[in-house]
C-alpha positions in Angstrom: 0.0 0.0 0.0 1.2 3.5 -0.8 1.0 6.1 2.0 -1.5 8.8 1.2 0.0 12.3 1.2 -1.6 15.6 2.0 -3.6 17.3 -0.7 -2.9 21.0 -1.5 -6.2 22.0 0.0 -5.3 20.2 3.3 -1.9 21.9 3.4 -3.4 25.3 2.8 -6.0 24.7 5.5 -3.3 23.8 8.0 -1.3 26.9 7.1 -4.3 29.1 7.4 -5.1 27.6 10.9 -1.5 28.3 12.0 -1.7 31.9 10.8 -5.0 32.4 12.6 -3.6 30.9 15.9 -0.4 32.9 15.6 -2.4 36.1 15.1 -4.6 35.4 18.2 -1.5 34.7 20.3 0.3 37.8 19.2 -2.9 39.9 19.8 -3.3 38.5 23.3 0.4 39.2 24.0 0.1 42.8 22.8 -3.1 43.2 24.9 -1.4 41.8 28.0 1.6 44.0 27.4 -0.5 47.1 27.1 -2.6 46.2 30.1 0.6 45.8 32.1 2.0 49.1 30.8 -1.1 51.0 31.8 -1.1 49.5 35.3 2.6 50.2 35.7 2.1 53.8 34.6 -0.6 54.2 37.2 1.7 52.8 39.9 4.5 55.1 38.8 2.2 58.2 38.9 0.9 57.2 42.4 4.4 56.8 43.6 5.4 60.2 42.2 2.5 61.8 44.0 3.4 60.1 47.3 7.0 61.2 46.8 5.9 64.8 46.4 3.8 64.5 49.6 6.7 63.0 51.5 9.1 65.6 50.3 6.7 68.3 51.6 6.2 66.5 54.9 10.0 66.1 55.4 10.6 69.7 54.4 13.2 68.5 51.9 15.8 70.9 50.6 15.8 71.8 46.9 18.0 74.3 45.1 19.1 75.8 48.4 15.5 76.3 49.6 12.8 74.3 51.4 9.9 74.3 49.1 6.5 72.6 48.9 6.2 69.9 46.2 3.7 68.9 43.6 3.0 66.8 40.5 2.0 68.1 37.1 0.3 66.2 34.2 -0.9 67.4 30.8 -3.6 65.8 28.7 -2.2 63.9 25.7 1.3 63.8 27.1 3.3 60.7 28.2 5.1 62.4 31.1 4.4 63.5 34.7 6.6 66.0 36.6 7.5 66.3 40.2 8.2 70.0 40.8 9.2 72.2 43.6 7.1 75.2 44.6 9.4 77.6 46.3 6.8 80.3 46.5 4.0 78.4 48.1 4.2 80.5 51.3 4.0 83.8 49.4 0.8 85.7 49.8 0.4 87.7 46.6 -3.2 88.5 47.3 -2.3 90.2 50.6 -4.4 88.1 52.9 -3.4 85.7 55.7 -5.3 82.7 54.2 -4.3 80.4 51.4 -5.5 81.2 47.9 -4.5 80.4 44.4 -1.9 83.1 44.4 0.0 81.2 47.0 0.7 78.3 44.6 2.9 77.9 41.6 1.1 77.9 38.3 3.2 75.1 36.7 2.9 74.8 32.9 5.5 72.1 32.3 8.4 74.2 31.1 11.9 74.0 32.7 12.4 77.7 32.0 10.1 78.9 34.8 12.1 80.6 37.6 10.1 79.5 40.6 13.2 78.1 42.4 15.7 79.8 40.2 16.2 79.3 36.5 16.0 75.6 35.5 15.5 74.4 39.1 11.7 73.9 39.1 11.7 70.3 37.9 12.8 67.7 40.5 11.9 64.5 38.6 10.4 63.9 35.2 8.6 60.6 34.7 8.0 59.2 31.2 5.4 56.4 31.0 6.6 53.3 29.3 4.8 51.4 26.6 3.3 54.3 24.8 0.9 55.2 27.7 -0.5 58.7 27.7 -2.7 60.9 29.8 -6.0 60.4 28.0 -8.3 62.5 30.2 -8.5 64.6 33.4 -11.8 65.1 35.2 -12.7 66.7 38.5 -15.9 66.3 40.6 -16.3 70.0 41.5 -14.0 72.1 39.5 -15.7 74.8 37.4 -14.5 73.5 34.0 -14.3 69.8 35.1 -14.9 68.4 31.6 -12.2 70.6 29.8 -9.1 70.2 31.9 -6.0 69.8 29.9 -3.4 70.8 32.6 -3.5 69.7 36.1 -1.3 69.8 39.2 -1.7 68.6 42.7 0.4 70.5 45.3 1.2 69.6 48.9 1.8 72.8 50.7 3.7 72.9 54.0 3.5 72.4 56.8 0.5 69.9 57.1 0.9 69.5 54.0 -2.3 71.1 52.7 -3.6 69.6 49.4 -4.2 72.0 46.6 -5.5 71.3 43.1 -5.0 73.5 40.1 -6.8 72.7 36.8 -6.5 74.6 33.5 -8.2 74.5 30.1 -5.0 75.5 28.4 -1.6 77.1 29.2 -2.9 80.7 28.7 -6.2 80.2 30.5 -6.6 81.4 34.1 -6.2 78.7 36.6 -9.3 77.3 38.2 -7.9 76.6 41.7 -9.4 75.0 44.7 -8.5 73.9 48.2 -10.0 71.2 50.3 -13.5 71.4 48.7 -12.3 70.2 45.3 -13.7 66.7 45.7 -11.8 64.1 43.6 -9.7 64.4 40.4 -9.5 61.5 38.0 -6.6 61.0 35.7 -7.1 58.5 32.9 -4.0 56.7 31.5 -4.4 54.9 28.2 -2.2 52.4 26.5 -2.0 52.0 22.6 -4.5 49.1 22.7 -7.0 51.4 24.5 -6.5 49.7 27.9 -7.1 52.4 30.5 -6.4 52.8 34.2 -7.7 55.7 36.2 -5.7 57.3 39.0 -7.9 59.2 41.5 -6.8 61.6 44.2 -9.3 63.2 46.6 -9.2 66.3 48.8 -8.1 64.2 51.8 -5.0 63.0 49.9 -6.2 59.4 49.3 -4.7 58.1 46.0 -6.2 55.1 44.3 -6.3 53.4 40.9 -8.9 51.4 39.1 -8.9 49.4 35.8 -11.5 50.5 33.3 -13.6 48.0 31.3 
């Protein structure tokens, strides 16, 4: 008896199945990679915020001064910045209570001379895996659906939590103090996997995976 070989149709069918299975495996690997990247970006952002709070609590020296610290993010960007606010105790409005003039209006440029030229940035974090800041929303800020720039600042000595949200770099800051509610920062990976980092007015920082 002669052994029966594979027909051309059978060979093409097997090859097609292999291609389909390979595509599914690669797709799942990409999805898992992006999921992990989004989660890692959330962990890194939370760690940066906690570092800023700890720096303020410890009255850590920076550029020869003892500033308050904060974290800045911008919609559409893949970075977050831990910055020093050397003028947080200034009272430009002339009152004895905190107000938005007491805080640094950070716009993400190193040229700002808040702690001396080039000394505002303490640490710049770049999210890995193509993760970006997809959205920024707040519960009670006036323009809560149009925030493109956001910073959270931890003002000495408590430290007091202060949110600043802006629609764009040239717009006036919509600032708030302890009545700001919660701000939600959505981080998105290339495959549309998203994780939301939330910080409330009490300083509680959490993350949640979005469906």
